[in-house]
C-alpha positions as CSV (number, residue, x, y, z in Angstrom):
1,M,11.5,-35.4,2.9
2,Q,10.6,-33.8,-0.4
3,E,8.1,-31.0,-0.4
4,S,7.3,-28.8,-3.4
5,F,5.1,-25.8,-3.9
6,V,2.6,-27.9,-5.8
7,N,2.3,-30.3,-2.9
8,G,3.3,-27.9,-0.1
9,P,1.2,-26.4,2.7
10,L,0.4,-23.2,0.8
11,A,-0.7,-24.9,-2.4
12,G,-2.9,-27.3,-0.4
13,H,-4.4,-24.4,1.6
14,L,-5.1,-22.4,-1.6
15,K,-6.7,-25.4,-3.3
16,R,-8.9,-26.2,-0.2
17,E,-10.0,-22.5,0.1
18,A,-10.6,-22.2,-3.6
19,G,-12.6,-25.4,-3.6
20,A,-14.7,-24.1,-0.7
21,V,-15.7,-21.0,-2.7
22,F,-15.7,-22.0,-6.3
23,G,-16.7,-25.6,-5.8
24,S,-19.8,-24.6,-3.9
25,A,-23.1,-24.1,-5.8
26,Q,-24.2,-21.6,-3.1
27,S,-21.1,-19.4,-3.5
28,L,-21.2,-19.5,-7.3
29,G,-24.9,-18.7,-7.1
30,L,-24.2,-15.7,-4.9
31,L,-21.5,-14.4,-7.3
32,A,-23.9,-14.8,-10.3
33,L,-26.6,-12.9,-8.4
34,V,-24.1,-10.1,-7.6
35,A,-23.1,-9.9,-11.3
36,L,-26.7,-9.9,-12.4
37,L,-27.7,-7.1,-10.0
38,A,-24.6,-5.1,-10.9
39,G,-25.5,-5.5,-14.6
40,F,-29.0,-4.1,-14.0
41,A,-27.9,-1.3,-11.7
42,G,-24.8,-0.2,-13.6
43,P,-22.7,1.2,-10.7
44,F,-19.5,3.3,-11.1
45,G,-20.7,4.9,-14.4
46,T,-21.2,1.6,-16.3
47,Y,-24.9,2.2,-16.8
48,E,-24.2,5.1,-19.1
49,A,-21.0,3.7,-20.6
50,F,-22.3,0.4,-21.9
51,S,-25.2,-1.1,-23.6
52,P,-27.4,-3.5,-21.5
53,L,-25.8,-6.6,-23.0
54,A,-22.2,-5.3,-22.7
55,R,-22.9,-4.1,-19.2
56,H,-24.1,-7.6,-18.0
57,L,-21.1,-9.2,-19.7
58,Y,-18.7,-6.7,-18.2
59,W,-20.0,-7.2,-14.7
60,A,-20.0,-11.0,-15.1
61,L,-16.3,-10.9,-16.0
62,V,-15.4,-8.4,-13.3
63,V,-17.2,-10.2,-10.5
64,L,-15.8,-13.6,-11.3
65,G,-12.3,-12.2,-12.1
66,T,-12.0,-10.1,-9.0
67,A,-13.4,-12.9,-6.8
68,A,-10.8,-15.3,-8.1
69,A,-7.8,-12.9,-8.0
70,G,-8.8,-11.4,-4.7
71,H,-9.6,-14.6,-2.9
72,L,-6.3,-16.4,-4.0
73,T,-4.2,-13.3,-3.2
74,G,-5.9,-12.6,0.1
75,T,-5.7,-16.3,1.2
76,A,-2.0,-16.5,0.4
77,V,-1.1,-13.3,2.2
78,E,-3.3,-14.2,5.2
79,Y,-1.7,-17.7,5.3
80,Y,1.9,-16.3,5.6
81,L,1.1,-13.4,7.9
82,S,-0.8,-15.7,10.3
83,R,2.2,-18.1,10.4
84,L,4.3,-15.1,11.4
85,A,1.8,-14.5,14.2
86,W,0.9,-11.0,13.0
87,P,-1.9,-9.3,15.1
88,T,-5.3,-9.2,13.4
89,L,-5.5,-5.5,12.5
90,P,-2.0,-5.2,10.8
91,R,-2.7,-8.5,9.0
92,L,-6.0,-7.2,7.7
93,L,-4.4,-3.9,6.5
94,V,-1.5,-5.5,4.7
95,A,-3.7,-8.3,3.2
96,S,-6.3,-5.7,2.0
97,G,-3.6,-3.5,0.4
98,M,-2.0,-6.3,-1.4
99,T,-5.3,-7.9,-2.5
100,A,-6.6,-4.6,-3.9
101,Q,-3.8,-4.7,-6.5
102,P,-4.8,-7.8,-8.5
103,V,-8.5,-6.8,-8.0
104,F,-7.7,-3.3,-9.5
105,G,-5.8,-5.0,-12.3
106,V,-8.8,-7.1,-13.3
107,V,-11.1,-4.2,-13.3
108,A,-8.7,-2.0,-15.2
109,L,-8.1,-4.7,-17.9
110,A,-11.9,-5.1,-18.2
111,L,-12.4,-1.4,-18.8
112,F,-9.7,-1.3,-21.5
113,G,-11.0,-4.5,-23.0
114,F,-14.5,-3.0,-23.3
115,G,-13.1,0.1,-25.1
116,L,-12.9,2.6,-22.3
117,K,-9.7,4.6,-21.7
118,P,-9.6,6.0,-18.2
119,D,-6.9,8.6,-17.5
120,G,-4.5,8.6,-14.6
121,R,-6.9,10.4,-12.2
122,E,-9.7,8.0,-13.0
123,L,-7.4,5.0,-12.5
124,L,-6.3,6.3,-9.1
125,L,-9.9,6.7,-8.1
126,L,-10.6,3.2,-9.3
127,Y,-7.8,1.8,-7.1
128,V,-9.1,3.6,-4.1
129,Q,-12.6,2.2,-4.7
130,C,-11.1,-1.3,-5.1
131,A,-9.1,-1.0,-1.9
132,A,-12.3,0.3,0.0
133,V,-14.3,-2.7,-1.2
134,V,-11.6,-5.2,-0.5
135,G,-11.0,-3.7,3.0
136,S,-14.7,-3.8,3.8
137,V,-15.1,-7.4,2.7
138,S,-11.9,-8.4,4.6
139,V,-13.2,-6.9,7.9
140,F,-16.6,-8.5,7.4
141,L,-15.0,-12.0,6.8
142,A,-12.7,-11.5,9.8
143,L,-15.6,-10.7,12.1
144,A,-17.5,-13.7,10.7
145,D,-14.5,-16.0,11.2
146,Q,-14.0,-14.8,14.8
147,S,-17.7,-15.4,15.6
148,A,-17.4,-18.9,14.1
149,R,-14.3,-19.7,16.1
150,K,-15.8,-18.8,19.5
151,P,-15.9,-21.9,21.7
152,K,-19.3,-23.4,22.4
153,T,-19.7,-25.0,25.8
154,D,-22.3,-27.4,24.4
155,A,-20.3,-28.5,21.4
156,T,-17.5,-30.5,22.9
157,P,-17.1,-33.9,21.2
158,K,-17.9,-36.9,23.4
159,L,-14.5,-38.3,22.6
160,V,-12.8,-35.2,24.2
161,D,-14.8,-35.8,27.4
162,R,-13.1,-39.2,27.8
163,L,-9.7,-37.5,28.0
164,P,-7.8,-36.4,31.2
165,G,-8.5,-32.7,31.9
166,A,-5.0,-31.6,30.9
167,K,-5.2,-33.4,27.5
168,R,-8.5,-31.9,26.5
169,G,-8.7,-29.4,23.6
170,R,-9.7,-29.1,19.9
171,L,-9.2,-32.4,18.1
172,I,-6.4,-32.7,15.6
173,R,-6.2,-36.3,14.6
174,L,-6.9,-39.9,15.6
175,A,-4.7,-43.0,14.9
176,A,-5.6,-46.6,15.4
177,Q,-3.0,-48.7,17.4
178,D,-4.0,-52.3,17.9
179,H,-6.9,-52.2,20.4
180,Y,-6.3,-48.6,21.3
181,V,-6.9,-45.2,19.6
182,E,-4.4,-42.4,19.9
183,V,-6.3,-39.2,20.3
184,V,-4.3,-36.0,19.5
185,T,-5.7,-32.7,20.6
186,E,-4.3,-29.2,21.2
187,G,-3.7,-30.3,24.8
188,G,-1.6,-33.4,24.0
189,R,-1.8,-37.1,23.2
190,T,-3.8,-39.9,24.9
191,L,-4.3,-43.6,24.2
192,L,-7.9,-44.8,24.7
193,P,-8.9,-48.5,24.8
194,M,-11.7,-48.4,22.2
195,R,-12.5,-49.3,18.6
196,F,-11.3,-46.9,15.9
197,R,-14.8,-46.6,14.3
198,D,-16.4,-45.9,17.7
199,A,-13.8,-43.1,18.3
200,I,-14.6,-41.5,14.9
201,A,-18.3,-41.6,15.8
202,E,-17.6,-39.5,18.9
203,T,-15.7,-36.7,17.1
204,A,-18.9,-34.7,16.3
205,P,-19.4,-31.8,16.0
206,E,-15.8,-31.4,15.0
207,T,-15.7,-31.7,11.2
208,G,-13.2,-34.3,10.0
209,A,-12.5,-37.1,7.6
210,Q,-11.0,-40.6,7.7
211,V,-8.2,-40.5,5.2
212,H,-6.6,-43.9,5.9
213,R,-7.8,-47.1,7.5
214,S,-5.9,-46.1,10.6
215,H,-6.1,-42.3,10.5
216,W,-8.8,-39.6,11.0
217,V,-8.0,-35.9,10.8
218,A,-9.9,-32.7,11.7
219,L,-10.3,-30.5,8.6
220,R,-9.4,-27.4,10.4
221,A,-6.0,-28.9,11.5
222,I,-4.9,-29.6,7.9
223,S,-2.1,-27.1,6.9
224,G,-1.3,-28.6,3.5
225,R,-0.2,-31.6,1.4
226,C,3.3,-33.0,1.3
227,R,5.2,-36.1,0.1
228,I,7.5,-38.1,2.4
229,N,9.5,-41.1,1.2
230,D,7.2,-41.4,-1.9
231,K,4.1,-41.4,0.3
232,S,1.6,-38.6,-0.3
233,G,-0.3,-37.3,2.7
234,L,-1.3,-34.3,4.8
235,R,0.7,-32.0,7.0
236,L,-1.3,-31.1,10.2
237,S,-1.1,-28.1,12.5
238,D,0.9,-30.0,15.1
239,G,3.6,-30.7,12.5
240,S,2.6,-34.4,12.1
241,F,2.3,-36.2,8.7
242,V,-0.7,-38.4,8.0
243,P,-0.8,-40.6,4.9
244,V,-3.8,-40.7,2.7
245,G,-4.9,-44.2,1.7
246,R,-5.7,-45.0,-1.9
247,K,-9.4,-46.0,-1.3
248,F,-9.9,-42.8,0.7
249,R,-8.6,-40.4,-2.0
250,P,-11.8,-39.9,-4.0
251,A,-13.7,-38.9,-0.8
252,A,-10.8,-36.6,0.2
253,R,-10.9,-34.9,-3.2
254,R,-14.7,-34.3,-2.9
255,Q,-14.0,-32.6,0.5
256,G,-11.3,-30.4,-1.0
257,I,-8.6,-32.1,1.1
258,L,-6.6,-33.2,-2.0
């Protein structure tokens, strides 16, 4: 098995997370709105320090730059700490502290680039402000994620209801095997006598994608990309490898899977 950083789990996770934010018109629109409002309001002394045009340009660069640097750093740190099974609070504290550093770097470079020369005390205050903002955003996102992950009794896929009680759980993947479908959940594996396309139709509301003529995966179960024996595919949370068929690759790229 050959697995590199480019095709490894972290790289795939970062690409998928970046695509969800910067590939979304809604997210980009929100960032643009924040930059526009900051340009008009001129917080942190920028109203007096810059002309209107320079102020808007400064905040456009700062908002986009800090969003990119902070999101990628925070995602990478969270990925590794979650794999080490760190509790939520320590994970948030460490991730926030490490994410604040590149965010601070972007803001400091922007200040120097626009002709300002903050002294040591002002830079220290700037770092504290960056850390406070990053920490607040991290807590908000963590609370939102916990709320989204709460199980809903009325949202169980019909396919899961077909499984024995001990085998039920969140869907991970499906695999066609002759006249059967192997259903893999967090509770185990089960063979069901049904057509593959019918099984896929019963996965809702679990979000997933068919990535091969014989394979369907739940998006939340994808931990990254890898390559095995010259075959490119996906590594899932249960440790399994699922190949991605050639005809399914364009759709997979649109979904941020590849």
